[in-house]
Backbone atoms as SQL, in Angstrom:
CREATE TABLE atoms (id INTEGER PRIMARY KEY, chain TEXT, resi INTEGER, resn TEXT, atom TEXT, x REAL, y REAL, z REAL);
INSERT INTO atoms VALUES
  (1, 'A', 1, 'MET', 'N', 110.802, 139.817, 78.716),
  (2, 'A', 1, 'MET', 'CA', 110.406, 139.665, 79.081),
  (3, 'A', 1, 'MET', 'C', 110.483, 137.664, 78.843),
  (4, 'A', 2, 'HIS', 'N', 112.008, 137.793, 77.776),
  (5, 'A', 2, 'HIS', 'CA', 112.331, 136.270, 76.770),
  (6, 'A', 2, 'HIS', 'C', 112.457, 135.413, 78.409),
  (7, 'A', 3, 'PHE', 'N', 113.634, 136.296, 79.544),
  (8, 'A', 3, 'PHE', 'CA', 114.018, 136.155, 80.119),
  (9, 'A', 3, 'PHE', 'C', 112.868, 135.138, 81.327),
  (10, 'A', 4, 'ARG', 'N', 111.876, 135.839, 81.482),
  (11, 'A', 4, 'ARG', 'CA', 110.783, 135.207, 81.733),
  (12, 'A', 4, 'ARG', 'C', 109.798, 133.849, 81.633),
  (13, 'A', 5, 'LYS', 'N', 109.856, 134.161, 80.141),
  (14, 'A', 5, 'LYS', 'CA', 109.689, 132.997, 79.736),
  (15, 'A', 5, 'LYS', 'C', 111.196, 131.796, 79.514),
  (16, 'A', 6, 'GLY', 'N', 112.428, 132.143, 79.934),
  (17, 'A', 6, 'GLY', 'CA', 113.116, 131.082, 79.817),
  (18, 'A', 6, 'GLY', 'C', 113.068, 130.228, 80.462),
  (19, 'A', 7, 'ARG', 'N', 112.750, 130.651, 81.966),
  (20, 'A', 7, 'ARG', 'CA', 112.952, 130.230, 83.762),
  (21, 'A', 7, 'ARG', 'C', 111.282, 129.713, 83.455),
  (22, 'A', 8, 'PHE', 'N', 109.841, 129.839, 82.633),
  (23, 'A', 8, 'PHE', 'CA', 109.103, 129.617, 83.370),
  (24, 'A', 8, 'PHE', 'C', 108.768, 127.788, 82.308),
  (25, 'A', 9, 'VAL', 'N', 109.951, 127.447, 81.217),
  (26, 'A', 9, 'VAL', 'CA', 109.910, 126.389, 80.797),
  (27, 'A', 9, 'VAL', 'C', 110.577, 125.858, 80.699),
  (28, 'A', 10, 'ARG', 'N', 111.798, 126.062, 81.703),
  (29, 'A', 10, 'ARG', 'CA', 112.920, 125.549, 83.384),
  (30, 'A', 10, 'ARG', 'C', 111.556, 124.599, 84.115),
  (31, 'A', 11, 'HIS', 'N', 111.253, 125.406, 84.385),
  (32, 'A', 11, 'HIS', 'CA', 110.572, 124.719, 85.183),
  (33, 'A', 11, 'HIS', 'C', 109.548, 124.435, 84.636),
  (34, 'A', 12, 'ARG', 'N', 108.444, 123.820, 83.746),
  (35, 'A', 12, 'ARG', 'CA', 107.539, 123.162, 83.797),
  (36, 'A', 12, 'ARG', 'C', 109.050, 121.326, 83.258),
  (37, 'A', 13, 'VAL', 'N', 109.553, 121.802, 82.798),
  (38, 'A', 13, 'VAL', 'CA', 110.773, 121.271, 82.515),
  (39, 'A', 13, 'VAL', 'C', 110.866, 119.953, 83.373),
  (40, 'A', 14, 'LEU', 'N', 111.252, 120.930, 85.351),
  (41, 'A', 14, 'LEU', 'CA', 111.541, 120.420, 86.028),
  (42, 'A', 14, 'LEU', 'C', 110.551, 119.716, 86.118),
  (43, 'A', 15, 'LEU', 'N', 109.270, 120.097, 86.955),
  (44, 'A', 15, 'LEU', 'CA', 108.027, 119.595, 87.135),
  (45, 'A', 15, 'LEU', 'C', 107.377, 118.483, 86.411),
  (46, 'A', 16, 'LEU', 'N', 107.754, 118.006, 84.722),
  (47, 'A', 16, 'LEU', 'CA', 108.124, 117.079, 84.357),
  (48, 'A', 16, 'LEU', 'C', 108.919, 116.389, 84.366),
  (49, 'A', 17, 'LEU', 'N', 109.983, 115.762, 85.003),
  (50, 'A', 17, 'LEU', 'CA', 110.679, 115.947, 85.150),
  (51, 'A', 17, 'LEU', 'C', 110.175, 114.957, 86.114),
  (52, 'A', 18, 'GLY', 'N', 110.600, 115.359, 86.993),
  (53, 'A', 18, 'GLY', 'CA', 110.188, 115.107, 88.795),
  (54, 'A', 18, 'GLY', 'C', 108.451, 114.565, 88.560),
  (55, 'A', 19, 'GLY', 'N', 107.434, 114.546, 88.100),
  (56, 'A', 19, 'GLY', 'CA', 106.748, 113.915, 87.708),
  (57, 'A', 19, 'GLY', 'C', 106.658, 112.598, 87.441),
  (58, 'A', 20, 'LEU', 'N', 107.968, 112.688, 86.656),
  (59, 'A', 20, 'LEU', 'CA', 108.398, 110.521, 85.675),
  (60, 'A', 20, 'LEU', 'C', 109.023, 110.355, 86.354),
  (61, 'A', 21, 'ALA', 'N', 109.292, 110.702, 87.121),
  (62, 'A', 21, 'ALA', 'CA', 110.512, 109.822, 88.392),
  (63, 'A', 21, 'ALA', 'C', 109.718, 109.097, 89.320),
  (64, 'A', 22, 'VAL', 'N', 108.679, 110.290, 89.891),
  (65, 'A', 22, 'VAL', 'CA', 107.504, 109.845, 90.791),
  (66, 'A', 22, 'VAL', 'C', 107.308, 109.246, 90.362),
  (67, 'A', 23, 'VAL', 'N', 106.397, 108.883, 88.431),
  (68, 'A', 23, 'VAL', 'CA', 105.660, 107.412, 88.652),
  (69, 'A', 23, 'VAL', 'C', 106.613, 106.227, 88.480),
  (70, 'A', 24, 'ILE', 'N', 108.022, 106.201, 88.192),
  (71, 'A', 24, 'ILE', 'CA', 108.101, 105.561, 86.976),
  (72, 'A', 24, 'ILE', 'C', 109.165, 103.928, 88.387),
  (73, 'A', 25, 'THR', 'N', 109.310, 105.693, 90.052),
  (74, 'A', 25, 'THR', 'CA', 109.476, 104.834, 91.043),
  (75, 'A', 25, 'THR', 'C', 108.017, 104.197, 91.677),
  (76, 'A', 26, 'ALA', 'N', 106.918, 104.765, 91.840),
  (77, 'A', 26, 'ALA', 'CA', 106.231, 103.479, 91.560),
  (78, 'A', 26, 'ALA', 'C', 105.675, 102.365, 91.083),
  (79, 'A', 27, 'ALA', 'N', 105.351, 102.666, 88.805),
  (80, 'A', 27, 'ALA', 'CA', 105.717, 101.536, 89.208),
  (81, 'A', 27, 'ALA', 'C', 106.701, 100.252, 89.068),
  (82, 'A', 28, 'VAL', 'N', 107.757, 100.627, 89.355),
  (83, 'A', 28, 'VAL', 'CA', 109.372, 100.116, 90.448),
  (84, 'A', 28, 'VAL', 'C', 109.391, 98.796, 91.235),
  (85, 'A', 29, 'VAL', 'N', 107.973, 100.190, 92.518),
  (86, 'A', 29, 'VAL', 'CA', 108.250, 99.391, 94.116),
  (87, 'A', 29, 'VAL', 'C', 106.824, 98.615, 93.635),
  (88, 'A', 30, 'LEU', 'N', 105.548, 98.532, 92.645),
  (89, 'A', 30, 'LEU', 'CA', 104.297, 97.491, 92.287),
  (90, 'A', 30, 'LEU', 'C', 104.925, 96.550, 91.899),
  (91, 'A', 31, 'ALA', 'N', 105.578, 96.998, 90.633),
  (92, 'A', 31, 'ALA', 'CA', 106.733, 95.682, 90.038),
  (93, 'A', 31, 'ALA', 'C', 106.907, 95.077, 91.532),
  (94, 'A', 32, 'LEU', 'N', 107.850, 95.201, 92.125),
  (95, 'A', 32, 'LEU', 'CA', 108.513, 93.804, 92.880),
  (96, 'A', 32, 'LEU', 'C', 107.556, 93.785, 94.374),
  (97, 'A', 33, 'GLN', 'N', 106.554, 94.689, 94.275),
  (98, 'A', 33, 'GLN', 'CA', 105.531, 93.893, 95.545),
  (99, 'A', 33, 'GLN', 'C', 104.532, 92.930, 94.766),
  (100, 'A', 34, 'GLN', 'N', 104.616, 92.518, 93.161),
  (101, 'A', 34, 'GLN', 'CA', 103.398, 91.880, 92.855),
  (102, 'A', 34, 'GLN', 'C', 105.193, 90.540, 92.736),
  (103, 'A', 35, 'ALA', 'N', 105.694, 90.801, 92.893),
  (104, 'A', 35, 'ALA', 'CA', 106.927, 89.989, 92.857),
  (105, 'A', 35, 'ALA', 'C', 107.077, 88.779, 93.808),
  (106, 'A', 36, 'GLU', 'N', 106.892, 89.603, 95.003),
  (107, 'A', 36, 'GLU', 'CA', 107.548, 89.303, 96.534),
  (108, 'A', 36, 'GLU', 'C', 105.805, 87.801, 96.136),
  (109, 'A', 37, 'SER', 'N', 105.077, 88.624, 95.235),
  (110, 'A', 37, 'SER', 'CA', 103.491, 88.540, 96.234),
  (111, 'A', 37, 'SER', 'C', 103.333, 86.724, 95.970),
  (112, 'A', 38, 'PRO', 'N', 102.426, 85.713, 96.851),
  (113, 'A', 38, 'PRO', 'CA', 102.054, 84.425, 96.944),
  (114, 'A', 38, 'PRO', 'C', 101.097, 84.415, 95.690),
  (115, 'A', 39, 'GLY', 'N', 100.580, 84.974, 94.707),
  (116, 'A', 39, 'GLY', 'CA', 99.490, 85.218, 94.075),
  (117, 'A', 39, 'GLY', 'C', 98.342, 84.450, 93.747),
  (118, 'A', 40, 'SER', 'N', 97.855, 84.052, 93.271),
  (119, 'A', 40, 'SER', 'CA', 96.135, 83.473, 92.735),
  (120, 'A', 40, 'SER', 'C', 96.331, 81.759, 93.606),
  (121, 'A', 41, 'GLY', 'N', 96.645, 81.556, 93.860),
  (122, 'A', 41, 'GLY', 'CA', 96.535, 80.001, 94.929),
  (123, 'A', 41, 'GLY', 'C', 95.603, 79.688, 95.522),
  (124, 'A', 42, 'ILE', 'N', 94.921, 78.915, 96.475),
  (125, 'A', 42, 'ILE', 'CA', 93.883, 77.892, 96.745),
  (126, 'A', 42, 'ILE', 'C', 93.021, 79.043, 98.458),
  (127, 'A', 43, 'SER', 'N', 92.802, 79.039, 97.925),
  (128, 'A', 43, 'SER', 'CA', 92.173, 80.077, 99.442),
  (129, 'A', 43, 'SER', 'C', 92.905, 79.919, 100.823),
  (130, 'A', 44, 'ARG', 'N', 92.359, 80.148, 101.951),
  (131, 'A', 44, 'ARG', 'CA', 92.604, 79.806, 103.166),
  (132, 'A', 44, 'ARG', 'C', 91.881, 79.079, 103.711),
  (133, 'A', 45, 'SER', 'N', 90.019, 78.944, 103.162),
  (134, 'A', 45, 'SER', 'CA', 89.791, 78.164, 103.649),
  (135, 'A', 45, 'SER', 'C', 89.994, 76.680, 102.558),
  (136, 'A', 46, 'ASP', 'N', 89.503, 76.634, 101.654),
  (137, 'A', 46, 'ASP', 'CA', 90.638, 75.538, 100.831),
  (138, 'A', 46, 'ASP', 'C', 91.739, 74.239, 101.483),
  (139, 'A', 47, 'ALA', 'N', 92.446, 75.260, 101.626),
  (140, 'A', 47, 'ALA', 'CA', 93.562, 74.841, 102.238),
  (141, 'A', 47, 'ALA', 'C', 93.242, 74.971, 103.749),
  (142, 'A', 48, 'ILE', 'N', 92.638, 74.902, 104.583),
  (143, 'A', 48, 'ILE', 'CA', 92.344, 74.565, 106.015),
  (144, 'A', 48, 'ILE', 'C', 91.586, 73.372, 105.803),
  (145, 'A', 49, 'GLN', 'N', 90.859, 72.717, 104.837),
  (146, 'A', 49, 'GLN', 'CA', 89.881, 71.952, 104.109),
  (147, 'A', 49, 'GLN', 'C', 90.543, 70.519, 103.985),
  (148, 'A', 50, 'LEU', 'N', 91.867, 71.042, 103.218),
  (149, 'A', 50, 'LEU', 'CA', 92.490, 69.922, 102.722),
  (150, 'A', 50, 'LEU', 'C', 93.851, 69.340, 103.299),
  (151, 'A', 51, 'ALA', 'N', 94.063, 70.555, 104.535),
  (152, 'A', 51, 'ALA', 'CA', 95.154, 70.335, 105.571),
  (153, 'A', 51, 'ALA', 'C', 93.973, 69.295, 106.223),
  (154, 'A', 52, 'TRP', 'N', 92.292, 69.611, 106.329),
  (155, 'A', 52, 'TRP', 'CA', 92.023, 68.626, 107.332),
  (156, 'A', 52, 'TRP', 'C', 91.897, 67.096, 106.550),
  (157, 'A', 53, 'GLY', 'N', 92.183, 66.648, 105.546),
  (158, 'A', 53, 'GLY', 'CA', 92.078, 65.390, 104.988),
  (159, 'A', 53, 'GLY', 'C', 93.146, 65.140, 105.159),
  (160, 'A', 54, 'LEU', 'N', 94.237, 65.616, 105.688),
  (161, 'A', 54, 'LEU', 'CA', 95.375, 64.794, 105.672),
  (162, 'A', 54, 'LEU', 'C', 95.867, 64.517, 107.574),
  (163, 'A', 55, 'SER', 'N', 94.971, 64.780, 108.248),
  (164, 'A', 55, 'SER', 'CA', 95.762, 65.767, 109.136),
  (165, 'A', 55, 'SER', 'C', 95.267, 63.815, 111.006),
  (166, 'A', 56, 'GLY', 'N', 95.059, 63.228, 109.456),
  (167, 'A', 56, 'GLY', 'CA', 93.734, 62.313, 110.727),
  (168, 'A', 56, 'GLY', 'C', 92.898, 62.532, 111.313),
  (169, 'A', 57, 'THR', 'N', 93.542, 61.275, 112.280),
  (170, 'A', 57, 'THR', 'CA', 91.589, 61.531, 113.764),
  (171, 'A', 57, 'THR', 'C', 91.863, 62.101, 115.127),
  (172, 'A', 58, 'GLY', 'N', 93.238, 62.801, 115.466),
  (173, 'A', 58, 'GLY', 'CA', 93.605, 62.997, 116.084),
  (174, 'A', 58, 'GLY', 'C', 93.354, 64.507, 115.964),
  (175, 'A', 59, 'ALA', 'N', 93.678, 65.716, 115.140),
  (176, 'A', 59, 'ALA', 'CA', 93.018, 66.227, 114.873),
  (177, 'A', 59, 'ALA', 'C', 91.532, 67.355, 115.945),
  (178, 'A', 60, 'VAL', 'N', 91.508, 67.425, 116.435),
  (179, 'A', 60, 'VAL', 'CA', 90.683, 68.414, 116.804),
  (180, 'A', 60, 'VAL', 'C', 90.777, 69.971, 116.541),
  (181, 'A', 61, 'SER', 'N', 91.580, 70.650, 116.034),
  (182, 'A', 61, 'SER', 'CA', 91.011, 72.295, 115.617),
  (183, 'A', 61, 'SER', 'C', 92.395, 72.937, 115.136),
  (184, 'A', 62, 'VAL', 'N', 91.448, 73.425, 114.559),
  (185, 'A', 62, 'VAL', 'CA', 92.919, 74.338, 113.775),
  (186, 'A', 62, 'VAL', 'C', 94.145, 76.176, 114.849),
  (187, 'A', 63, 'LYS', 'N', 94.760, 75.652, 114.281),
  (188, 'A', 63, 'LYS', 'CA', 95.019, 75.967, 115.584),
  (189, 'A', 63, 'LYS', 'C', 95.730, 77.503, 114.287),
  (190, 'A', 64, 'SER', 'N', 95.645, 77.539, 112.935),
  (191, 'A', 64, 'SER', 'CA', 96.820, 78.639, 112.778),
  (192, 'A', 64, 'SER', 'C', 97.057, 78.234, 111.375),
  (193, 'A', 65, 'ALA', 'N', 96.304, 79.045, 110.410),
  (194, 'A', 65, 'ALA', 'CA', 96.275, 78.903, 108.269),
  (195, 'A', 65, 'ALA', 'C', 97.000, 80.724, 108.533),
  (196, 'A', 66, 'GLU', 'N', 98.515, 80.177, 107.760),
  (197, 'A', 66, 'GLU', 'CA', 98.853, 81.084, 107.224),
  (198, 'A', 66, 'GLU', 'C', 99.679, 80.664, 106.167),
  (199, 'A', 67, 'ILE', 'N', 100.579, 82.046, 105.215),
  (200, 'A', 67, 'ILE', 'CA', 101.066, 81.676, 104.306),
  (201, 'A', 67, 'ILE', 'C', 101.847, 82.514, 104.613),
  (202, 'A', 68, 'LYS', 'N', 103.134, 80.829, 104.364),
  (203, 'A', 68, 'LYS', 'CA', 104.602, 81.244, 104.758),
  (204, 'A', 68, 'LYS', 'C', 105.842, 81.278, 103.135),
  (205, 'A', 69, 'ARG', 'N', 105.957, 81.969, 103.472),
  (206, 'A', 69, 'ARG', 'CA', 107.451, 82.204, 102.214),
  (207, 'A', 69, 'ARG', 'C', 109.267, 81.156, 102.659),
  (208, 'A', 70, 'ASN', 'N', 109.177, 80.657, 101.693),
  (209, 'A', 70, 'ASN', 'CA', 110.603, 79.432, 101.861),
  (210, 'A', 70, 'ASN', 'C', 110.027, 78.514, 102.658),
  (211, 'A', 71, 'PHE', 'N', 109.524, 78.331, 102.894),
  (212, 'A', 71, 'PHE', 'CA', 108.480, 76.962, 103.586),
  (213, 'A', 71, 'PHE', 'C', 109.937, 75.513, 103.243),
  (214, 'A', 72, 'ASP', 'N', 110.478, 75.944, 104.701),
  (215, 'A', 72, 'ASP', 'CA', 110.601, 74.093, 104.863),
  (216, 'A', 72, 'ASP', 'C', 110.442, 73.402, 105.573),
  (217, 'A', 73, 'THR', 'N', 110.072, 72.420, 105.045),
  (218, 'A', 73, 'THR', 'CA', 109.413, 71.673, 105.930),
  (219, 'A', 73, 'THR', 'C', 110.283, 70.553, 107.213),
  (220, 'A', 74, 'GLY', 'N', 111.298, 71.073, 107.327),
  (221, 'A', 74, 'GLY', 'CA', 112.167, 70.151, 107.577),
  (222, 'A', 74, 'GLY', 'C', 112.715, 68.784, 107.746),
  (223, 'A', 75, 'LEU', 'N', 111.495, 68.034, 106.304),
  (224, 'A', 75, 'LEU', 'CA', 111.429, 66.836, 106.145),
  (225, 'A', 75, 'LEU', 'C', 111.887, 66.183, 105.132),
  (226, 'A', 76, 'ASP', 'N', 113.833, 66.427, 104.200),
  (227, 'A', 76, 'ASP', 'CA', 113.555, 66.369, 103.320),
  (228, 'A', 76, 'ASP', 'C', 112.919, 66.611, 102.021),
  (229, 'A', 77, 'GLN', 'N', 112.064, 67.991, 102.030),
  (230, 'A', 77, 'GLN', 'CA', 111.841, 68.027, 100.508),
  (231, 'A', 77, 'GLN', 'C', 112.129, 69.359, 100.695),
  (232, 'A', 78, 'PRO', 'N', 112.053, 69.623, 99.029),
  (233, 'A', 78, 'PRO', 'CA', 111.699, 70.878, 98.861),
  (234, 'A', 78, 'PRO', 'C', 111.706, 71.874, 99.750),
  (235, 'A', 79, 'THR', 'N', 112.226, 72.914, 99.512),
  (236, 'A', 79, 'THR', 'CA', 111.386, 74.454, 100.110),
  (237, 'A', 79, 'THR', 'C', 111.108, 74.936, 98.701),
  (238, 'A', 80, 'HIS', 'N', 109.672, 75.156, 99.639),
  (239, 'A', 80, 'HIS', 'CA', 108.276, 76.564, 99.254),
  (240, 'A', 80, 'HIS', 'C', 108.415, 77.549, 98.809),
  (241, 'A', 81, 'ARG', 'N', 108.763, 78.149, 97.247),
  (242, 'A', 81, 'ARG', 'CA', 108.225, 79.357, 97.312),
  (243, 'A', 81, 'ARG', 'C', 106.990, 80.043, 98.421),
  (244, 'A', 82, 'TRP', 'N', 106.210, 79.103, 98.353),
  (245, 'A', 82, 'TRP', 'CA', 104.577, 80.469, 98.795),
  (246, 'A', 82, 'TRP', 'C', 103.524, 78.698, 99.263),
  (247, 'A', 83, 'ALA', 'N', 103.510, 79.038, 100.373),
  (248, 'A', 83, 'ALA', 'CA', 103.037, 77.236, 101.137),
  (249, 'A', 83, 'ALA', 'C', 101.767, 78.113, 102.870),
  (250, 'A', 84, 'TRP', 'N', 100.623, 77.649, 102.244),
  (251, 'A', 84, 'TRP', 'CA', 100.026, 77.507, 103.597),
  (252, 'A', 84, 'TRP', 'C', 100.156, 76.427, 104.864),
  (253, 'A', 85, 'VAL', 'N', 100.564, 76.693, 105.859),
  (254, 'A', 85, 'VAL', 'CA', 100.778, 76.212, 106.781),
  (255, 'A', 85, 'VAL', 'C', 99.847, 76.610, 107.371),
  (256, 'A', 86, 'VAL', 'N', 99.687, 74.294, 108.088),
  (257, 'A', 86, 'VAL', 'CA', 98.046, 74.863, 108.597),
  (258, 'A', 86, 'VAL', 'C', 98.366, 74.065, 109.859),
  (259, 'A', 87, 'THR', 'N', 98.135, 74.881, 110.874),
  (260, 'A', 87, 'THR', 'CA', 98.584, 73.839, 112.383),
  (261, 'A', 87, 'THR', 'C', 97.073, 73.534, 113.192),
  (262, 'A', 88, 'PHE', 'N', 97.341, 72.311, 113.009),
  (263, 'A', 88, 'PHE', 'CA', 95.746, 71.952, 114.016),
  (264, 'A', 88, 'PHE', 'C', 96.836, 71.371, 115.333),
  (265, 'A', 89, 'ASN', 'N', 95.457, 71.426, 116.525),
  (266, 'A', 89, 'ASN', 'CA', 95.577, 71.342, 117.874),
  (267, 'A', 89, 'ASN', 'C', 94.897, 69.668, 117.992),
  (268, 'A', 90, 'GLY', 'N', 95.604, 69.202, 118.722),
  (269, 'A', 90, 'GLY', 'CA', 95.238, 67.818, 118.618),
  (270, 'A', 90, 'GLY', 'C', 95.974, 66.306, 119.355),
  (271, 'A', 91, 'GLN', 'N', 95.758, 65.620, 118.982),
  (272, 'A', 91, 'GLN', 'CA', 96.974, 64.292, 120.044),
  (273, 'A', 91, 'GLN', 'C', 96.796, 63.400, 119.279),
  (274, 'A', 92, 'TRP', 'N', 98.404, 62.917, 118.957),
  (275, 'A', 92, 'TRP', 'CA', 98.626, 61.819, 117.772),
  (276, 'A', 92, 'TRP', 'C', 99.855, 60.730, 118.157),
  (277, 'A', 93, 'HIS', 'N', 99.290, 59.788, 118.476),
  (278, 'A', 93, 'HIS', 'CA', 99.566, 58.717, 118.616),
  (279, 'A', 93, 'HIS', 'C', 100.811, 57.870, 118.668),
  (280, 'A', 94, 'LEU', 'N', 102.297, 58.145, 118.374),
  (281, 'A', 94, 'LEU', 'CA', 103.631, 58.017, 117.608),
  (282, 'A', 94, 'LEU', 'C', 103.885, 56.339, 117.768),
  (283, 'A', 95, 'LEU', 'N', 103.913, 56.007, 116.255),
  (284, 'A', 95, 'LEU', 'CA', 104.639, 54.964, 116.923),
  (285, 'A', 95, 'LEU', 'C', 105.833, 54.870, 116.525),
  (286, 'A', 96, 'CYS', 'N', 106.287, 54.054, 117.669),
  (287, 'A', 96, 'CYS', 'CA', 107.326, 53.870, 117.615),
  (288, 'A', 96, 'CYS', 'C', 108.358, 51.912, 117.049);
């Protein structure tokens, strides 16, 4: 009977360690996802409204609005960790 009790305790310890490993793994995964998320910035509709104000009279419609990570404008501006990128359809006259 003593042999079975020791075996039972060993199984409980293994189950406890396995459960602890699952909890730690889940916590690490959640922490990494939080670090990679854009956070709580402005909403999509607010981003579109602000972009409309900067687009000029040539903008006709919104083509897309999405959050981009490590966005580089290509216009000698710093890379933005998270940015709303709003693209418009329209026609603009370039002054050369």
